[in-house]
GUTI-584046 format. One record per residue (C-alpha): residue number from 1; residue in three letters; x, y, z. Coordinates in steps of 0.2 Angstrom, whole numbers, always signed. Each point is the difference from the previous one (the first is absolute). Layout:
! GUTI-584046
+-----+--------+-------+-------+-------+
: num : residu :  east : north :    up :
+-----+--------+-------+-------+-------+
: NUM :    ALA :     X :     Y :     Z :
...
+-----+--------+-------+-------+-------+
END
This chain:
! GUTI-584046
+-----+--------+-------+-------+-------+
: num : residu :  east : north :    up :
+-----+--------+-------+-------+-------+
:   1 :    MET :    +0 :    -2 :    +1 :
:   2 :    ASN :   +16 :   +15 :    +2 :
:   3 :    MET :    +5 :    -5 :   -16 :
:   4 :    ILE :   -17 :    +4 :    -9 :
:   5 :    ARG :    -1 :   +16 :   +12 :
:   6 :    SER :   +16 :    +8 :    -6 :
:   7 :    SER :    -2 :    -6 :   -18 :
:   8 :    GLN :   +17 :   -13 :    -2 :
:   9 :    LEU :    -7 :    -9 :   -13 :
:  10 :    TYR :    +3 :    +2 :   -18 :
:  11 :    GLY :    +2 :   -11 :   -15 :
:  12 :    GLN :   -11 :    -3 :   -13 :
:  13 :    ALA :    +6 :   -17 :    +6 :
:  14 :    MET :    -6 :    +1 :   +18 :
:  15 :    ILE :   -18 :    +7 :    -7 :
:  16 :    ALA :    +1 :   -16 :    -9 :
:  17 :    TYR :    +3 :   -10 :   +14 :
:  18 :    LEU :   -15 :    +9 :   +10 :
:  19 :    GLN :   -13 :    -3 :   -15 :
:  20 :    GLN :    +6 :   -18 :    -2 :
:  21 :    LYS :    -4 :    -3 :   +17 :
:  22 :    GLY :   -17 :    +9 :    +2 :
:  23 :    PHE :    +6 :   +17 :    +9 :
:  24 :    LEU :    -8 :   +10 :   -11 :
:  25 :    GLU :    -4 :   +11 :   +11 :
:  26 :    VAL :   +16 :    +4 :    +6 :
:  27 :    ALA :    +9 :    +0 :   -17 :
:  28 :    LEU :   -14 :   +16 :    -4 :
:  29 :    HIS :   +12 :   +11 :   +13 :
:  30 :    PHE :   +15 :    -5 :   -10 :
:  31 :    VAL :    -6 :    +6 :   -17 :
:  32 :    LYS :    +3 :   +14 :    -6 :
:  33 :    ASP :    -6 :    +0 :   -20 :
:  34 :    GLU :   -16 :    +3 :    -3 :
:  35 :    ARG :    -3 :   -16 :    -9 :
:  36 :    THR :   +11 :   -11 :   +10 :
:  37 :    ARG :   -15 :    +5 :   +15 :
:  38 :    PHE :   -14 :    -2 :   -14 :
:  39 :    ASN :    +2 :   -18 :    -4 :
:  40 :    LEU :    +8 :    -3 :   +18 :
:  41 :    ALA :   -18 :    +6 :    +7 :
:  42 :    LEU :   -11 :    -7 :   -13 :
:  43 :    GLU :    +7 :   -16 :    +4 :
:  44 :    ASN :    -3 :    +4 :   +21 :
:  45 :    CYS :   -18 :    +7 :    -6 :
:  46 :    ASN :    +3 :   +16 :    +9 :
:  47 :    ILE :   -10 :   +11 :   -11 :
:  48 :    GLN :    +5 :   +16 :    +9 :
:  49 :    ILE :   +15 :    -3 :    -4 :
:  50 :    VAL :    -2 :    -5 :   -18 :
:  51 :    VAL :   -10 :   +18 :    -2 :
:  52 :    ALA :   +11 :   +10 :    +5 :
:  53 :    SER :   +15 :    -6 :   -11 :
:  54 :    ALA :   -12 :    -1 :   -15 :
:  55 :    LYS :    -2 :   +17 :    +3 :
:  56 :    LYS :   +18 :    +3 :    -2 :
:  57 :    ILE :    +5 :   -10 :   -12 :
:  58 :    ASP :   -18 :    +5 :   -11 :
:  59 :    GLU :    +2 :   -11 :   -15 :
:  60 :    LYS :   -15 :   -11 :    -9 :
:  61 :    ASP :    +5 :   -16 :    +5 :
:  62 :    HIS :    +1 :    +3 :   +19 :
:  63 :    TRP :   -16 :   +10 :    +2 :
:  64 :    TYR :    -8 :   -16 :   -10 :
:  65 :    LYS :    +9 :   -14 :   +12 :
:  66 :    LEU :    -6 :   +11 :   +16 :
:  67 :    GLY :   -19 :    -1 :    -9 :
:  68 :    VAL :    +0 :   -18 :    -2 :
:  69 :    GLU :    +9 :    -4 :   +19 :
:  70 :    ALA :   -14 :   +15 :    +6 :
:  71 :    LEU :   -11 :    -9 :    -9 :
:  72 :    ARG :    +4 :   -19 :    +8 :
:  73 :    GLN :    -1 :    +8 :   +17 :
:  74 :    GLY :   -17 :    +8 :    -4 :
:  75 :    ASN :    +6 :   +17 :    +4 :
:  76 :    ALA :   -11 :    +7 :   -14 :
:  77 :    SER :    +5 :   +20 :    +2 :
:  78 :    ILE :   +18 :    -5 :    +0 :
:  79 :    VAL :    -4 :    -9 :   -18 :
:  80 :    GLU :   -10 :   +16 :    -6 :
:  81 :    TYR :   +15 :   +12 :    +4 :
:  82 :    ALA :   +10 :   -12 :    -8 :
:  83 :    TYR :   -12 :    -1 :   -17 :
:  84 :    GLN :    -2 :   +17 :    +3 :
:  85 :    ARG :   +19 :    +4 :    -2 :
:  86 :    THR :    +2 :   -10 :   -17 :
:  87 :    LYS :   -17 :    +6 :    -6 :
:  88 :    ASN :    -6 :   -18 :    -2 :
:  89 :    PHE :   -15 :    +5 :    -5 :
:  90 :    GLU :    -9 :   -17 :    -4 :
:  91 :    ARG :    +5 :    -8 :   +17 :
:  92 :    LEU :    -3 :   +15 :    +9 :
:  93 :    SER :   -19 :    -2 :    -7 :
:  94 :    PHE :    +1 :   -15 :    +5 :
:  95 :    LEU :    +3 :    +0 :   +18 :
:  96 :    TYR :   -12 :   +15 :    +2 :
:  97 :    LEU :   -13 :   -14 :    -7 :
:  98 :    VAL :    +5 :   -14 :   +11 :
:  99 :    THR :    +1 :   +11 :   +15 :
: 100 :    GLY :   -19 :    +7 :    -5 :
: 101 :    ASN :   +10 :   +18 :    -2 :
: 102 :    MET :   -16 :    +7 :   -12 :
: 103 :    ASP :    +5 :   +19 :    +2 :
: 104 :    LYS :   +21 :    -5 :    -7 :
: 105 :    LEU :    -6 :   -11 :   -10 :
: 106 :    SER :   -11 :   +15 :    -8 :
: 107 :    LYS :   +14 :   +11 :    -1 :
: 108 :    MET :    +9 :   -13 :    -9 :
: 109 :    LEU :   -12 :    +0 :   -14 :
: 110 :    ARG :    +2 :   +21 :    -1 :
: 111 :    ILE :   +20 :    -6 :    -2 :
: 112 :    ALA :    -4 :   -12 :   -14 :
: 113 :    GLU :   -10 :   +14 :   -11 :
: 114 :    ILE :   +13 :   +12 :    +4 :
: 115 :    LYS :   +15 :   -12 :    -7 :
: 116 :    ASN :   -13 :    -6 :   -13 :
: 117 :    ASP :    +2 :   -15 :    +7 :
: 118 :    VAL :   -18 :   -10 :    -9 :
: 119 :    MET :    +6 :   -17 :    +9 :
: 120 :    GLY :    +2 :    +7 :   +15 :
: 121 :    GLN :   -16 :   +10 :    -2 :
: 122 :    PHE :    -9 :   -14 :    -4 :
: 123 :    HIS :    +8 :   -11 :   +17 :
: 124 :    ASN :    -4 :   +11 :    +9 :
: 125 :    THR :   -18 :    +2 :    -6 :
: 126 :    LEU :    -1 :   -18 :    +4 :
: 127 :    TYR :    +7 :    +2 :   +19 :
: 128 :    LEU :   -14 :   +12 :    +4 :
: 129 :    GLY :   -13 :    -8 :   -10 :
: 130 :    ASP :    -3 :   +13 :   -10 :
: 131 :    VAL :   -11 :    -1 :   -14 :
: 132 :    LYS :    -5 :   +16 :    -9 :
: 133 :    GLU :   +21 :    +4 :    +1 :
: 134 :    CYS :    +2 :   -15 :    -8 :
: 135 :    VAL :   -11 :    +1 :   -15 :
: 136 :    LYS :    +8 :   +17 :    -2 :
: 137 :    ILE :   +17 :    -4 :    -2 :
: 138 :    LEU :    -6 :   -15 :   -12 :
: 139 :    GLU :    -9 :   +13 :   -10 :
: 140 :    ASN :   +14 :   +10 :    +0 :
: 141 :    ASP :   +13 :   -12 :    -4 :
: 142 :    GLY :   -10 :    -6 :   -17 :
: 143 :    HIS :    -8 :   -16 :    +8 :
: 144 :    LEU :   -18 :    +4 :    -5 :
: 145 :    LEU :    -4 :   -17 :    +0 :
: 146 :    LEU :    +5 :    -4 :   +18 :
: 147 :    ALA :    -6 :   +16 :    +7 :
: 148 :    TYR :   -20 :    -5 :    -8 :
: 149 :    VAL :    +3 :   -17 :    +8 :
: 150 :    THR :    +4 :    +7 :   +19 :
: 151 :    ALA :   -14 :   +17 :    -3 :
: 152 :    SER :   -13 :   -17 :    -5 :
: 153 :    VAL :    +6 :    -9 :   +14 :
: 154 :    ARG :    -1 :   +12 :   +13 :
: 155 :    SER :   -16 :    +9 :    -8 :
: 156 :    LEU :    +8 :   +15 :    -3 :
: 157 :    GLN :   -14 :    +8 :   -14 :
: 158 :    ASP :    +4 :   +16 :    +0 :
: 159 :    VAL :   +21 :    -6 :    -7 :
: 160 :    VAL :    -9 :   -15 :    -8 :
: 161 :    GLU :   -11 :   +13 :   -10 :
: 162 :    ARG :   +15 :    +8 :    -7 :
: 163 :    LEU :   +12 :   -13 :    -2 :
: 164 :    VAL :   -14 :    -9 :   -11 :
: 165 :    ALA :    -1 :   +15 :   -11 :
: 166 :    GLU :   +18 :    +2 :    -1 :
: 167 :    LEU :    +1 :   -20 :    -6 :
: 168 :    GLY :   -13 :    +1 :   -13 :
: 169 :    ASP :    -1 :   -17 :    -7 :
: 170 :    ASN :   +14 :    -6 :   +10 :
: 171 :    VAL :   -11 :    -3 :   +16 :
: 172 :    PRO :    +6 :   -17 :    +6 :
: 173 :    THR :   -16 :   -11 :    +6 :
: 174 :    LEU :    +0 :    -8 :   +17 :
: 175 :    PRO :    -7 :   -16 :    +5 :
: 176 :    GLU :   -19 :    +1 :    +1 :
: 177 :    GLY :    -8 :    -9 :   +20 :
: 178 :    ARG :   +17 :    +1 :    +8 :
: 179 :    VAL :    +1 :   +11 :   +14 :
: 180 :    SER :   +21 :    +6 :    -3 :
: 181 :    LEU :    +9 :    +7 :   +17 :
: 182 :    LEU :   +16 :   +11 :    +2 :
: 183 :    LEU :   +10 :    -8 :   +12 :
: 184 :    MET :    +3 :   +17 :   +14 :
: 185 :    PRO :   +12 :    -1 :   +15 :
: 186 :    PRO :    -8 :    +2 :   +14 :
: 187 :    SER :    +0 :   +14 :   +10 :
: 188 :    PRO :   +12 :    +0 :   +17 :
: 189 :    ILE :    -6 :    +1 :   +16 :
: 190 :    LEU :   +15 :    +4 :    +9 :
: 191 :    TYR :   +18 :    +8 :    -3 :
: 192 :    GLY :   +12 :   -12 :    +2 :
: 193 :    GLY :   +16 :    +9 :    +6 :
: 194 :    ASP :   +17 :    -9 :    +5 :
: 195 :    TRP :    +2 :   -17 :   +11 :
: 196 :    PRO :    -1 :    -1 :   +20 :
: 197 :    LEU :   +16 :    -1 :    +7 :
: 198 :    LEU :    +6 :    -9 :   +16 :
: 199 :    ARG :   +13 :   +10 :   +11 :
: 200 :    VAL :   +16 :    -9 :    -1 :
: 201 :    MET :   +15 :    +5 :   +13 :
: 202 :    LYS :   +16 :    +6 :    -5 :
: 203 :    GLY :   +15 :   -13 :    +0 :
: 204 :    ILE :   +13 :    +2 :   +10 :
: 205 :    PHE :   +12 :    +7 :   -13 :
: 206 :    GLU :   -14 :   +10 :    -7 :
: 207 :    GLY :    -4 :    +7 :   +19 :
: 208 :    GLY :   +18 :    +4 :    +3 :
: 209 :    LEU :    +3 :   +11 :   -14 :
: 210 :    ASP :   -11 :    +8 :    +5 :
: 211 :    ASN :    +6 :    +4 :   +15 :
: 212 :    ALA :   +18 :    +6 :    -8 :
: 213 :    GLY :   -11 :   +11 :   -10 :
: 214 :    ARG :    +9 :    -2 :   -17 :
: 215 :    GLY :    -4 :    +9 :   -16 :
: 216 :    ALA :    -6 :   -14 :    -9 :
: 217 :    GLU :   -17 :    -2 :    +9 :
: 218 :    GLU :    -2 :   +21 :    -6 :
: 219 :    ASP :    -2 :    -6 :   -17 :
: 220 :    ASP :   -15 :   -11 :    +5 :
: 221 :    GLU :    -9 :   +13 :    +9 :
: 222 :    GLU :   -10 :    +9 :   -14 :
: 223 :    ALA :    -7 :   -19 :    -9 :
: 224 :    VAL :    -4 :    -5 :   +19 :
: 225 :    ASP :    -7 :   +16 :    +7 :
: 226 :    GLY :   -12 :    +3 :   -15 :
: 227 :    ASP :   -17 :    -5 :    +0 :
: 228 :    TRP :    -1 :    -7 :   -16 :
: 229 :    GLY :   -19 :    -2 :    -3 :
: 230 :    GLU :    -4 :   +18 :    +5 :
: 231 :    ASN :   +13 :   +11 :    -8 :
: 232 :    LEU :    +1 :    -8 :   -19 :
: 233 :    ASP :   -12 :    +4 :   -14 :
: 234 :    ILE :    -1 :    -3 :   -19 :
: 235 :    ILE :    +3 :   +14 :   -10 :
: 236 :    ASP :   -14 :   +12 :    -2 :
: 237 :    ALA :    -3 :    -3 :   -19 :
: 238 :    ASN :   -10 :   +17 :    +0 :
: 239 :    ASP :   +16 :   +10 :    +3 :
: 240 :    MET :    +9 :   -11 :   -14 :
: 241 :    GLN :    +3 :    +6 :   -19 :
: 242 :    ASN :    +5 :   -12 :   -11 :
: 243 :    GLY :   +18 :    +4 :    -1 :
: 244 :    ASP :    +2 :    -2 :   +18 :
: 245 :    ILE :    -2 :   -20 :    +0 :
: 246 :    CYS :   +15 :   -13 :    -5 :
: 247 :    GLY :    +6 :   -13 :    +3 :
: 248 :    GLY :   +10 :   -10 :   +15 :
: 249 :    ARG :   +16 :    +5 :    +2 :
+-----+--------+-------+-------+-------+
END
């Protein structure tokens, strides 16, 4: 413990030895390289240190790995944060779908419209169950037959009449005597957040190093203290212009 407190362990060989023996939390205190810290923390399932290192590295591949690990741990707010940093809108939309966050899913639809992403718009309307918007997207993209069938199944008579006038003699004949139903996603009753966590007592090395006041812990302070569920929010689509949206780094 005295050797650990005085930082007298150096070299990749010692770090590799600690990693091999399963003392990942100890090895983390002697690593200065952020990429090495990221990988060690990822292997040790220490999501707070992973977040802190990912913010310093700020590369798309590391944000992706953070998102995968956070999703495995059921930490939806950090998954959201990782997807936002890489502008992974497709995964972000699906995350809002499975967690029942319809408000942010509506914002994703708006973002897809700004980006002129027709497929993204269509997927988000399906997730939201917005039939009128779905018909509008199909019609604007030139899929008049699909728009007509969708509007007919959902009994949108005003839209059907307009499409009949546009299609002319090309109006498709729908099967008679059968009641067709368009599958709709169920409306979420509860909003799904992060999985609950159990309190875990600090180990002897972690506690000893905390008492010594090592600076390595200060690097993780921002991630530990942050209330991810309250502070994170998706980009406000109303304030965005076409030039504001770009691919991930």
